[in-house]
PAPAPA-846895 format. One record per residue: residue in three letters; y, z, x of N, C-alpha, C in turn. Coordinates in steps of 0.02 Angstrom, whole numbers, plus 32768, in hexadecimal, padded with zeros to 4 digits. Example, Ala and Ser with C-alpha at 12.3 -4.5 7.8 and 13.67 -1.06 7.14 Angstrom:
2
ALA7EE4818682947F1F818682677F5B81868294
SER7F90816282827FCB816582AC8002818A8285
# end
This chain:
219
UNK3D999620913A3D9295E1915D3D8195AA912E
UNK3D8D956E91413D7F953591173D3695329104
UNK3D08954A91313CC1954591223CAC957390EB
UNK3CD495A690DA3CC095D590A73CC695B39063
UNK3C8F95B2903F3C8E95918FFE3CBB95B68FCD
UNK3CD995948F9C3D0595B48F6B3CE295EF8F4A
UNK3D0796268F413CEC96618F203CCB96918F4F
UNK3CC0967E8F8D3CA296AB8FBE3CD996CE8FE5
UNK3CDC970F8FE23D11973390053D07972D904F
UNK3D3F972E90743D38972490BC3D3F976690E0
UNK3D7D978390E73D8197BE91113DBC97E99101
UNK3DBA982891143DF0985391013E0C987C9139
UNK3E4C988C91303E6E98B291633E6C98FB9153
UNK3E75992691873E73996C91783E9F999391A6
UNK3EAC99D291933ECF99FF91C03E999A1B91ED
UNK3E999A06922B3E629A1792583E6B9A5D9275
UNK3E3E9A88925F3E3C9ACB927C3E059ACE92B0
UNK3DD89A9E92AE3DA09A9C92DB3D779A6092C8
UNK3D409A5492ED3D179A1A92DF3CCE9A2F92DF
UNK3CA79A1392B13C609A2292AE3C3899E692BF
UNK3C0599ED92E63BDA99B592F73B9299C692EA
UNK3B65999692FB3B1F99A192F23B0099B09336
UNK3AD399DE93393AB299EC93793ADF9A1693A5
UNK3AD79A1093E63B029A3494153B449A11941B
UNK3B7A9A3694183BBC9A18941A3BD29A0B9461
UNK3BC899CE94793BD999BF94BD3C2399B594C6
UNK3C4799A0948F3C8D999094993CBC99BF9477
UNK3CA599E694463CD39A0F941F3CDF9A529440
UNK3D1E9A6694403D2E9AA7945B3D329ADB9424
UNK3D389AC593E63D3C9AF293AD3D0E9ADA9377
UNK3CFF9B0593473CD89AEF930E3C909B089310
UNK3C719B0892D53C2C9B1D92CF3C019ADF92CA
UNK3BC89ADE92ED3B9D9AA392EF3B6E9AA392B4
UNK3B639A6892963B329A6192623B1A9A199261
UNK3ADC9A10924D3AC199CD92473ACF99B39202
UNK3AEA997691FB3AF9995C91B93ABA99549190
UNK3ABD996891513A84996191243A87991D9104
UNK3A5098FA91023A4D98B890E33A5498C09098
UNK3A84989B907B3A8E989E90333A9698589017
UNK3A73984C8FE13A79980C8FBE3A6F97D08FEB
UNK3A4197D590193A34979B90453A169764901B
UNK3A329726901F3A1796EF8FF939CF96E39009
UNK39AA96C68FDA396396BC8FE3395396969023
UNK397D966590343971963D906F3975966390AF
UNK3995969D90AC399E96C490E9396296F190F6
UNK393C970190C13909973390C838CD971C90F3
UNK38C396DB90F9388A96C4911E388F96D39168
UNK38CB96DE918138D296ED91C838F0973291D4
UNK38FB9758919F391E979791A638FB97C691D6
UNK38B897C891D4389597F691FF389597E09247
UNK38A397A2925438A29787929838E8978792B7
UNK391B9793928F395F978D92A7396F97C292DC
UNK399197AD931139A097DA934939EA97ED934C
UNK3A1197D8931A3A5A97DF931E3A76981C92F9
UNK3A50983A92CC3A6B987092A33A8698A992CD
UNK3A6498BB93033A7998F2932D3AB598E39359
UNK3ACF98A693553B079893937F3B4A9896935B
UNK3B4998A2931A3B86989D92F23BB098DE92F5
UNK3BF198D692FD3C21990D92FB3C46990C92B9
UNK3C49994592973C69994A92563CA2997D9257
UNK3CD69972922F3D0D99A2922D3CF999E4920B
UNK3D0A9A1A922A3CF99A5C92103D1B9A6991CD
UNK3CF69A86919E3D139A99915E3D0D9A639129
UNK3CFA9A27913E3CF199F1910D3CB099FA90E8
UNK3CAE99DF90AB3C7499E890803C5399A59071
UNK3C1899A890523BF5996B90413C1E993E9014
UNK3C1498FE901C3C3998CB8FF63C0B98AC8FC1
UNK3C1398BE8F823BE698A28F4E3BEE98578F45
UNK3C26983B8F5C3C3197F38F553C1697CD8F91
UNK3C0797F18FC63BF397D090033BA997DA9013
UNK3B9697C4904D3B5097C990633B4D97E590A9
UNK3B1E981390B33B10982C90F53AC6981F9104
UNK3AB997FC91393A7497EE914B3A6D97AF9174
UNK3A2F97A191873A21976591AE3A2897279183
UNK3A3996EE91A23A3A96B0917D3A1D967791A7
UNK3A029646918439E9960A91A33A1E95D3919C
UNK3A12959A91BA3A40956291B23A45954F9168
UNK3A0D954E91453A0C953B90FE3A36956B90D5
UNK3A2F95AD90E33A5695DF90BF3AA095D690CB
UNK3AB395CC910A3AF995C4911B3B17958890F8
UNK3AF4955090FA3B0E951390DC3B1495199090
UNK3AE6953D90713AE7954390293B169579900F
UNK3B2795A990393B4E95E390223B9695E49039
UNK3BA495CE90773BE795D990933C08959A90AF
UNK3BE6956490B23C03952890CF3C2A9500909B
UNK3C6794EC90AC3C8F94C290813C8394789090
UNK3C62946A90C73C51942590D93C0A942490F5
UNK3BD8942990C93B92942F90E03B7B93F7910E
UNK3B9093B991003B7A938291293B9293899171
UNK3BD1939A91793BED93A391BC3BCE93E091DE
UNK3BCA941791BA3BAF945491D83B65944D91E9
UNK3B40942691C13AFA941A91D03AF493F69214
UNK3B1F93C6921E3B1E93A1925E3B3193CF9298
UNK3B6293FA928E3B77942892C23B3E945892D5
UNK3B1D947392A23AE794A292AF3AAC947F92D1
UNK3A9E944392BB3A67941D92D93A75940E9323
UNK3AB193F793303AC493E793763AC5942593A2
UNK3AD3945E93843AD6949D93AA3A9194BB93B6
UNK3A5E949F93973A1C94BD939C3A1C9502937E
UNK3A3A950A93433A42954A93223A009570931E
UNK3A0195AF933439C495D8933639C3960992FC
UNK39F9962F92F339FC966292BF3A44967792B5
UNK3A519698927C3A9496B0926E3A9296F4924B
UNK3ACB9716924C3AD19757922A3B18975E9210
UNK3B1D977991D33B5F978091B33B6497C69196
UNK3B9E97E5919E3BAB982691803BF098259160
UNK3BF5984391253C34984591003C41988C90E9
UNK3C7E98A490F13C9198E890DD3CD698E890BC
UNK3CE0991A90903D209923906F3D4199639085
UNK3D83996390883DA899A090973D9F99D1905C
UNK3DA99A1190683D9F9A4290323DC79A338FF3
UNK3E029A158FF93E299A058FBE3E1799C18FA0
UNK3DE599A08FBE3DCA99608FA53DFC99268FA9
UNK3E3399308FCC3E6598FB8FD13E5A98CE900D
UNK3E3298E4903C3E2898BF907A3DDE98B29085
UNK3DCF987890A13D8A986790AE3D82984F90F6
UNK3D50986A91173D409856915B3CFD9831915B
UNK3CFA97F9917E3CBC97D391843CB197C091CD
UNK3C7397C991E33C5F97B292263C229786921F
UNK3C22974E92433BE9972292443BD59714928D
UNK3B959717929B3B7A970692DD3B4C96CB92D7
UNK3B54969A93033B2A965F93053B0B965B934B
UNK3AC99655934E3AA7964E938E3A9596059399
UNK3AAF95E793CE3AA195A193DF3A6C959D9416
UNK3A5A956094283A25955694593A3D956494A0
UNK3A7F956094AC3A99956B94F03AE3957D94EB
UNK3B00959895213B4895A795213B7395699514
UNK3B60953195313B8894F495283B8694DE94DF
UNK3B4C94E494C03B4694D0947A3B699502944C
UNK3B6B954194603B8F957394393BDA9564943A
UNK3BF3954F94743C3A953E94793C4B9502944D
UNK3C1F94D0944D3C2A949594233C2994A793D9
UNK3BFC94D493C73BF894EB93813C37950F936D
UNK3C4F953B93983C8D955F938A3CC7952F937E
UNK3CCE94FE93AB3D0594CE93A53CFE94A49366
UNK3CC0949193553CB5946993193CC7948F92DA
UNK3CB594CE92D63CC894F7929C3D1495009299
UNK3D31951192D13D79952292D23DA494E692C0
UNK3D9094AC92D53DBA947092CA3DBC945A9281
UNK3D93947792573D93946392103DCF947F91EA
UNK3DEE94B292043E2694D391E23E6994C39202
UNK3E9D94CC91DB3EE194C891F53EF7950E9208
UNK3F0C951892463F1E955A925E3F69955D926B
UNK3F869598925C3FCF959E925F3FE895C1929D
UNK3FCD95FC92AB3FE9962492E23FB3964C9305
UNK3FA9963E93443F7A9665936A3F9996A8937E
UNK3F6F96D8938F3F87971893A93F5C972B93E6
UNK3F70975E94083F57976C944B3F11978B944A
UNK3EDE9760944D3E99977594543E7D974F9490
UNK3E71976F94C83E5B974B95043E1B972394FA
UNK3E1C96E695143DE096BB95143DC396B394CE
UNK3DEE96A9949D3DD896A094583E0996739433
UNK3DF1965693FE3E1C963193D03E339662939B
UNK3E72965E93873E8C968E93553EBF966C9328
UNK3EC6968892ED3EF6966D92BC3F0B96A3928C
UNK3F4B96A3927A3F6696D192483F9196A89219
UNK3F8696B191D83FAC968991A83FAE96AD9164
UNK3FDD9698913B3FE196AF90F63FDF967190CA
UNK3FB3967390993FA99638906F3FA3964C9026
UNK3FAA961A8FFA3FA396268FB23F5B961B8F9E
UNK3F3E964B8F7B3EFA96458F623EFC962F8F19
UNK3EED95F08F0D3EF095D58ECA3EBE95F58E9B
UNK3E87960E8EB63E54962C8E8C3E6A966E8E6D
UNK3E9196948E923EA896D68E7A3EF296D78E67
UNK3F1796A38E7B3F5E96A28E6E3F8496D48E98
UNK3F6896E78ED13F8797188EFD3F9496FB8F42
UNK3FBB97208F693FC5970E8FAF3F8C972C8FD7
UNK3F78970A900B3F40972290343F54971F907E
UNK3F4F9758909F3F5D975B90E73F1A9758910C
UNK3F16972A913C3ED6971E915E3EE0972491AA
UNK3EB4974991CA3EB1974C92133E6A97389228
UNK3E65970A92583E2396F1926D3E1E96EF92B9
UNK3DE396FD92D13DD596F893193D9096D99322
UNK3D8A96AE93533D49968F93633D42968F93AF
UNK3D0796A493C73CFB96A2940F3CB19698941C
UNK3CA19687945B3C5D9679946F3C4996A994A7
UNK3C0E96C794A13BF196EF94D63BAA96D694E2
UNK3B9F96B8951A3B5D969A95273B4F966494F4
UNK3B17966994D23B03963794A03B16964D945A
UNK3B41968094543B55969A94123B9D96889401
UNK3BA7967293C43BEA966793A93BF896A09378
UNK3C3196C293823C4596F893553C8496E49330
UNK3C8396ED92EE3CBE96DF92C53CCE971E929D
UNK3D0C973692A53D22977292813D5F97609258
UNK3D619777921B3D98976791EE3DAC97A591C6
UNK3DEC97AC91BB3E0697E191903E3597C1915D
UNK3E2997D0911E3E5397B590E83E6E97EF90BE
UNK3EAC97E690AA3ECC9817907E3EF497F2904A
UNK3EEA9802900B3F0E97E08FD53F44980E8FB9
UNK3F7797EF8F9C3FAD98138F7C3FCF97E78F49
UNK3FEF98068F19401397E08EE6404997B58F07
UNK4058977C8EE7408C97518F0240CD97788F09
UNK40EC97708F43412B97938F50412297D58F75
UNK40E397EB8F7F40D8982A8FA240D398218FED
UNK40CE97E4900540CF97D3904C409997F89074
UNK405897ED90644024980B908E402597EC90D3
UNK401298129105401497F9914A3FCF97FD916A
UNK3FBD97CA91913F7C97CB91B33F76980991E0
UNK3F3E982A91DD3F34986592053F189851924A
UNK3F44983792733F2F982192B53F1E985B92E2
UNK3F3D989492D93F2F98CE93043EE798E592FB
UNK3ED198EC92BD3E8C990092B13E5B98CC92CC
UNK3E69988E92BF3E3A985A92D43E3698559320
UNK3E6D985F93423E6C985F938B3E3E989793A5
UNK3E4398D193863E189909939B3DCF98FA938D
UNK3DC098E193523D7B98D293403D5F989A936C
UNK3D899868937A3D72983193A53D61984A93EB
UNK3D8B987594063D7F989094493D3E98B7944B
UNK3D3298DF94183CF5990894163CB898DD9409
UNK3CC098AA93DE3C87987E93D13C7598569410
UNK3CA7983E94333C9A981994713C79984594A5
UNK3C90988494AB3C7298B294DB3C2998BE94CA
UNK3C1A98C6948B3BD598D294763BA898979488
UNK3BC0985B94773B98981F94843B8F981494D0
UNK3BC5982194F53BC19818953E3B8F9849955D
UNK3B91988795463B6498B995613B1B98A89551
UNK3B0E989395133ACA988395003AB198449524
UNK3ADD9813952D3AC797D5954C3AB997DD9596
UNK3AD9981095B53ACE981B95FC3A9298499609
# end
């Protein structure tokens, strides 16, 4: 997404054999459940890490491994703006207007390290403010092609990554459940001419299971 600062990996696609989540799996029909372990959480995130209520809500793809380039753990507004925002001034205003409470981010790599999955949860002060936050984040990017994810914003595209000199296939989904905004992304890179394709099938499955988990917990 546009908000991801240069050099920060976003998300990866995978061959989905099942899905792993944290806590009890309310939405997944397959996969082994596990709670994501916090790794390399920026200093700004640690002050609220013990108070964060979102870690147990995250759904992760089964078989994926820790991402040494990414971060898994709670984040504050300050951490998000300093680590992943490409437009801190705008995002600061969005978070302030949303009454941002807390956030959680998890990043995983496929076993072959070619795909990266990232999920971010943002808790706002109310459902209406969560919806405004979702729209504000989403409108910052140019989107090419939506795919069939009910009651969600979605995009699938292939772009050139100037930093690596490779093609990058991106699938993104954003939805709101109650006062929570969920953003899921899968990225896969390949040499120019290899025609990587966004893994919309995997992301649709993960989005459905993530939404089910959030809906069950919120009710």
